N, C-alpha and C positions, 0 to 999 in steps of 0.2 A: 542306554541307547536312545538316541533322539528319534522322534517320530517325524513323519513327513511334514506335519504342520510346523514343527520347530525348525526344520531345515529349509523348507520351501520358501517361507516368507523372506528370510535374509537373502537367499539366493536370488529371488525375484527382484528385490530392491537393488542388490549389488549389480545384477545384469542391467537393469533399467538405467541406473545412474551411469554405469560405465558406457553403455551404448549411446546414451544421450550426449555424454562428453565427447566420445570418439567420433560420433557421426554428426556433430553439430554443424560443422562447416559443410559436410557433404549433403545434409538435408536442408541447407539454407534455401535452396531453390524451391523445394516443396513448401517450406514455411512461408517464404515470401509470396508464393502463389496463393496460399491460404489467406495470408494477411490482406493481399489485394482483393481477393474475392469477398472476404468479410467486410472490408472497408467499403466496397461498392454496395454490398447489401445494406450496411448501416446507412450509407449515404442515400440510397434509393428509398429506404423506409422513412428516414428522417425528412428528406426533401419532398417525398410524395404527399405527406400531410400538408406541407407548406404549399405545394402545387395546387392541391384541391382547395385549400383555404383561399389562395390567391385567385384561382379561377372563380370560386364562389363570389368573392368580392367584385371581380370584374363583371361577371354575369349579372350581379345585382344592379349594375348601372343600367341594364336594359329594361328595368321596371318590374312590375308585379308578375308573379307566375300563377297566382290563383285569383279567381273572382268569386266573391260571396254575394249571392242574390236571395231575395225572398223566394220561397218554393214556388215554382211554376209561374214566375212573374217575369215576362220578357221586358227588355228595356224599350223606352220610347224612341231612342236613337242609338246609333252605333257607338262602340267604345273601342277606339283603335281599329284593329283589323277584325274585331269580333262584332258581327251584325246579329242581333237577337230579335229583330222584328218589332212590330208595333205593340203598344200597350193594350192588353185585353182587360186588365183589372189592376189598378194601382195598389201596390202593396209596399210595406216598409218593414224595416228591421229596427231593433233598438240599438242606438249608437253605443250604449254602455256594454252590450253583449259583444259587439265587434272589438271594442277597445280592450276587452279582457283577454283576447286571443294570445298576445305575447306572453302572458303569465300563465297560460293554460298548460304549459309543458308539452306542446305538440310541435315544437320546432318553428313557430311563427316568429319572424324577425321584425317585420314592419307591417303596420296596418294603416291604411288611409281610407276611413269611412267617407262616403260621398252621398250627397242629395242631388237629384236631377230635377229640374223644373223648367217650364217655359216662362220666359219673362219678356218684358219690353225694355230694350236699351235705347234710350233717347227716342222713344216712340216706335222703334223697329222691333218686331218679334225676333227672338233668338233663343237658343238653348243655353241654359246656365247650369254649371256644375259647382257645387259647394264642397270644398275639401278643407281639412286642416292643412294649410299650405306648407307648413314645415315638414309634415309627413309626406306630402306629394313631392316635395323637393328631394327628400331622402330616397324615394322610390324612383325618381326620374332625373338623376343628375346630368344626363346627356341632353335634356331638352334645351333648346336654344331660347333662352329668356333674355330679353334686352329691354332696358339696360340692367335690371336687377330683379330679384324675386321680391314680390310684395311683402309688406310688413303690416302688422296691425289689421285695420279694416280696409286696406287697399285691395284692388282687384287687378287681374290681368286679362287681356283679350287675345284670343286666337288670331293669328296673322290674317286669315281670310275674313273674319268678322271685322277686324280693324280696318281693312281695306274697303269693305263694303260700307262701313259707317264713316269712313274718313276721319278716324280717331288716331291719336298718337299718345305715347306715354306723357303723363302730366295732365291730361284732360280730366275733367269731372263730368260725370253723366248721371242721369236719373235712371234707376232700375226699379221696375214696378212689376208686381204680380199679385193676384188675388186681392186687389184693392189696397195693397200696401206698397209703399215706395221708399226708396232710400237713395241718397246721393253718395256716390262712391268715386274715389280717385283711381284712375287707370295708371298703375305704376309701371307696367311692362307689357310688351307684346311677346307672345310665345308661339313657337312653331313645333308642336309635337310630331308633325309629319303624318297626320291622319285626319279623321273626321273632327277631332278636337280643335283643329285649326279654325273652326267656325263657332266655337263656344266662348262663353264668358266664364271666367274662373273667379269665384267669390270665396271668401272665408266661409266655412261650413256654418258657423253660428249665425252669420248674417243672413245667409239664404234660408236657413231654418226659420228665422224670425220673419222674413218676408213671406215665406210660403205657409206660415202657421204650422210648421212641422218640428217644433222643438223636441230634441232628443231622438228624432227619427231619421233614418237614412234609407236611400234607395239601393245601395250596394256598398261593398268594401273591396278595395284592392289590397291584396295580401302578398307579401313576400315571405315564402317559407323555405326552409333548408331542405333541398332535395338531394344532398350528397349521400345520405344514408338510406333513402327509401324512394320508391317510385312516386311520381306526381299524383297518381290516382289515390294512393294510400294517404298522402298528405291532404288531398281534397276531402276525403271521407272524414278524416280526423277533424278538419276545420268545420265541416258541415255539422258534425255531431256536437261541437262546442258552442254553436250559435243556434238558439231555439228558432225554429221556423225558417231555417236557411238551407240552401243548397250551395255547394261549391263546385266550380268548374275550373278546369285547367286552361290557362292561356297557352295553348299548345306551342305557339311559335317560340316562347321563352322557355317553358318547362321542358319541352322535348329537346331543344338544343342544349339546355343545361345538363339534363340527364345523360344524353348521348355523349357529350364532350367529356364529362367526368368518367363515364364508363370506358371510353377510349384511352384516357390517361391511365386508368388502373390496368387495362390490358397491356398497354405498352410497357409499363414498369414491370409487370409480371413476366412478360416475354424476355425483356432484357435481363432480368434476374436469372431466369431459367437458362438462357444461353450462356451467361457468365458462369453459372455453376457447373454446367456441362464442360466448358473449356477448362475450368480449374480442376475438375475431377480427372480429366485426361492427363493434365500436366502432373498432378500429384501421383497418379497411378504409375505413369512412366518413370518419374523420379524414384519412387519407392522400388519399382522393379529393378532399376539399375543398382540401387544400393543393396538390395537383397541378393542380387547376382554376385556382387563383390563379397558378400558375407556368406556364401554358400558353404565354405569349409567350416566356418564357425558354427553354423546351424547343423551341418552334418555331424560334427564332433559331439554336440550336445545330444543329438538323437542317438549316436552310437554309444554314448555313455549311459544311456537308459533314460534320458529325459523324455517326458511324455509330449507327444505332438500338441496336445491341448495346452500344456504349459508354455511351450515355445510360441504357440499362436497368441496366447494372451500377452506374452512379453512383447512380441512384435506389434500387436495392435495397441498396446499401451504406449509404445514409442510413437506410433502414428497419432494417438490421442493427445499425447503431450505436445507434438508438433502442431496439432489442430488448436489446442488451447493457446499456445504461444502466438500462433498466427491470428487467432480470433481476438486476443487482447490487443495486439499491435494494430489489427484492422479497425477495432473500435476507436482507438485514438486517432488513427489516420482518417477514418470515415467521419468522425465528429468535426475535425478541422475542414475536411473537404465539403461537408454539407453546409457549413456556415459560409465558406467561400462562394459556393454555387448560389446560395440564397442571396447573398449580398450582391453578386454580380448580375443575377437575373431579376430579382425582385426589389433590389435596393434596400433590403431589410433582412435581419436575422430571423430564422425560423426556430420554434421550440423543437428540441430533439425528440422529446417523448420518451416514455419508459420502454416501449417495445423494441426500439432499434438495437440496443446492446444485446439483449438475450437472443434476438433473431440472428444477429451477426455472429455471436459466439456459437450458437447452435448450428449455423450453417457451416462454419469452419470445422467444427468437430464432426459433423455428419459427413462432410466431404472427405475429411482425412480418413475416417474409419471406412467409409464406403469405397474410397479409392484404394485402400490398403488390402481389402479382402482378397481380391484376385491375385496380386503379387505374393501375398503371404501363403495362400493356399497352393500356389504353384511351387513356391520354395520348399514347402513341407512334403510335397509329393515326390521329390527327388530322393533316390536311394542314398543313405549315408555312405555306402561303399563307393558310389560313383563320385560323391563330393569330396571324399577323403583321398581318392586315388591321386597320386602325384601327376602333375600335368606333363 
């Protein structure tokens, strides 16, 4: 005589295969709903990474988000919208320490070390800022520089200073400080849109030589990745990596970036939750109708001695199979949709990432099982005598 284990497994498999074949067309609505839901989850997860990456690139165009200074050393003049007051004691940092930040593993993307000095331009006192001009260009691609960015030992003038000195691109002027002087060519005029409009921009090495400050800097402008952590945490990490330095957030850039990325995450989360709820209602309603049509079949199984737990496992397995089928179809559809959206919005494809497919499959399976619990429980509560009674 066969035991329950020997008879139960073949019966379970035969029931499941027969039910799936017979109810394939009837359950197509539920499977399609699950496929659509998993496709949108896949698409949202895949595109969300691209959205944040693209936002980060676009926000990077607005300049540095951190400012590195010697400890307790205020600047002698303003830097953009940041006014730090007069100099009490001139302090400097080592240029080499600042340049090591991108390789320190703390999320720093670009560093522009700078030296500030008071100079005479064609005999007129002015403020001068020395930068590696290629790094400055990467940090501030939106600056209006005309006709071109300087190269080599060339310099550029802030628009206000150029108007005051009546200088134009192509002119050569003498720049002097600390008893040293050099003749430089003005390659461009720049309009940063702040106090820098009244500054002279020189190559960092040239200003260091003029001021006798080789290898020393007054500050460093830093662009750090703020997508995964608050600006204050990034500032602390940067300060710890540069001896004798403190780091301050440039709040106008850092706060806007952190807030915008947080809003994008919340929006994507809310859309995903709303979509999942709508799919759960659709699947639950569809399964409820299917089980209502199969009430006599379920009642017969119960009347013949089938355990309610076995019938429940069978019905939930059918729902799980529908969830897996919908999840696989949704992954394929979502991958195609993600690339179409990325190409139309960003003009480029986005990496799909490893997390999108498991999340989409898991969502479809969870929705299928969660939506099936109530209809299955309701179907099993009905008396077999009532279901088998002739209509």
